[in-house]
C-alpha positions, 0 to 999 in steps of 0.5 A: 563782465570784462576780465583781464588775463595774462596770455592769450585765449586758450591759456590757463588764465583763460580757463580759470576765468571761465571756470570762475565766471559765467563763460557765456557772459565773459569778455576777455581782455588778453594782456602780454604781461602782468603789469598790463593786466593791472593797467587794464583794470586801473584804466577801466578797460576791464572790470576785474582781473584773474591772476596766477599767484602761486603754483604747487611746483614753481612756488609763489610768483613774487612779482605778482605779490608785489604788484598786488600789494603796491597797486591798491587792488582787492582780492574778491575770489580765488580758484585752484586749477589743475595744470595739465600740459599737452603736446599738440601740432598740426593735424596729420603730424606725428611726434616723430615729425616734431623737431621744435616745441614752443611754450612758456618757460614754466610749461617746459620746466614741468614737462622736461622729463617727458622730452628726455625720450626725444633728444632730437626735439629742441625746446624753445621758450615763448611768452605764453602756452596758448600763444605758442599753440596759436603760432603753430596754427597761424604759421602752419609750422610743420615740424613744430609743436606746442605745449598748452592746454586741451582748450588751446588745442581745440581752439586752434584746431591742433591734434594732441600728440601726447596727453598730460606730459607734466611730471607732477600729476598734482600740479595746481595753480592758484589764481586770484580774482582782483579789482580796484576799488574806487570809492564804494566797493563794487564787489563784496562777497557774502559770508567770507571765510578767507582773508588776505593781509599785508603788514610789516613789523618792527625790527625787534625780537619776537615781533612775528611770533607775537602776531602769529600767536594772536592768530592762533588765539582767535582760532584762525588758520594761517594758510599762507605766509609770504615775505617780499622785500621792502624797497630801500630798506635792507633786509626788511620785509612786508608779510603777506598772509592768507587766513581762513576762519569760521567766525568773522567776529573772531577774525575782526577781533584779531585784526584789532589785536595785531594792529598795534604790533604791526606797521602799515597793516593793509586788508587785501581782501575778504572772500570765499575759499576757492575750489579745486578744478581738476 
């Protein structure tokens, strides 16, 4: 299984992919951006992609929602990963020796409170947590450190100077597992209990309320609703919705019921609800 991820080996995307798939049969395709991640699957360099879509601290990744909707990909699974940030450096270094720390902007935001007790340390944004750890190891940066996962520390031979330095100890990121259908579906989940939809609505009073009422009537749980702007149409939006259900027949009936009320109704995927990995 060739799996495209954003970031390097040892990143949280890497960890999510290993938790979801059999890690012994995993061939990672590391991408520098989410656009490259989608291209890897579209160009068949990867079979599937694992992509972060929302975080309990930072919220939704709106550009990723737009990519998912616009590029014709399907969601085949999800996983919720606890994000624990660790401070790491070359063996033998102490936190008093550190004057620069590298990491992704989100990791820095999640750990800024910790560094208030070390005002001499300069926080420097980079493109990825794991790549920051790799930089410390490859360049043998004494006086430098990285914020990254425990996996990254082990992978690049770094010592952890401080564990779990994130402010919010209940910080989870939701990752989607994606592929691009070409004709007959290659991946199909048995007995799905969750679905992701996209639609827009006529610009009239109560249009969204009508759709939500139908979901309620058919006993569907609305676990997520996200709006993204429609390019070229001022203050008009696509709605991306996640639904959970117990009876797939009732869910299918709800789709037919909302179809006349919506514009461009698109099924983004049917899959099993993801588990939380702490």
